[in-house]
C-alpha positions in Angstrom: 87.7 66.2 64.6 86.7 67.6 67.7 84.2 70.3 68.8 86.8 73.0 67.6 87.3 71.1 64.2 83.3 71.3 64.0 83.7 75.0 63.9 86.1 76.1 61.8 84.5 74.2 59.2 81.2 76.1 59.5 83.0 79.2 59.7 84.6 78.4 56.6 81.3 77.4 54.9 79.6 80.6 56.5 82.4 82.7 54.9 82.4 80.7 51.3 78.6 81.6 51.0 78.8 85.0 52.0 81.4 85.4 49.4 79.8 83.5 46.8 76.2 85.4 47.0 77.6 88.7 48.4 80.6 89.6 47.2 81.3 87.9 44.1 78.0 89.3 42.0 79.0 93.2 43.6 82.4 92.8 41.5 80.5 91.5 39.1 78.2 94.1 38.7 81.0 96.9 39.6 83.0 95.9 36.7 80.1 96.0 34.2 79.3 99.0 35.5 83.0 100.4 34.5 82.8 98.5 31.2 79.6 101.0 30.4 80.7 104.2 31.3 84.3 103.5 29.1 81.9 102.9 26.2 80.4 106.0 26.6 79.5 107.9 23.2 78.5 111.3 21.7 74.8 110.5 20.9 73.9 108.2 24.1 71.1 108.6 25.7 72.2 107.9 29.6 70.7 108.5 32.8 72.4 109.8 35.9 72.1 108.7 39.7 70.8 111.6 40.2 67.6 110.8 38.1 68.8 113.5 35.5 68.0 112.1 31.8 69.9 113.5 29.2 72.1 113.1 25.6 75.4 113.0 25.9 76.8 115.6 23.7 80.8 115.5 24.4 82.8 112.6 26.3 86.1 113.8 28.1 88.4 111.5 30.8 86.3 111.8 33.5 83.5 113.5 32.9 80.8 114.3 29.7 78.6 116.4 28.2 74.9 116.4 28.8 72.3 117.8 26.7 68.7 117.9 28.5 65.4 118.7 27.7 64.9 122.9 27.1 67.9 123.3 25.3 70.0 122.9 29.0 73.6 121.5 29.3 74.9 119.9 32.0 78.6 118.7 32.8 79.2 115.9 35.0 81.1 113.4 36.0 81.1 110.1 34.7 80.9 108.1 37.5 77.5 110.0 37.9 75.6 108.0 34.6 74.4 105.0 36.5 72.9 103.6 33.1 71.8 104.1 29.5 67.8 104.3 28.7 65.8 101.1 28.0 66.7 101.1 24.4 70.6 101.5 24.2 70.1 98.6 27.2 68.6 96.4 25.3 70.7 97.1 22.0 73.8 96.4 24.3 72.2 92.6 25.3 
């Protein structure tokens, strides 16, 4: 192989490393987050991407109703729920 062959091999290796260290873990994380959001149920304690902590009162197809401190109720999109509280996450593992 000549100079061009070595460059092609290096390019393929760089793309392979990029895929396994960047793209694949991100896809796995997105899949876990989707599974988490689909498994939301009334009574779960969650945190939104905006940092709002609340307890789920009601779950619909695209949104959830949260009960927050002080008796406030907020309706947020499921996509805005980032994760559960530490206690809930420990129970899932």
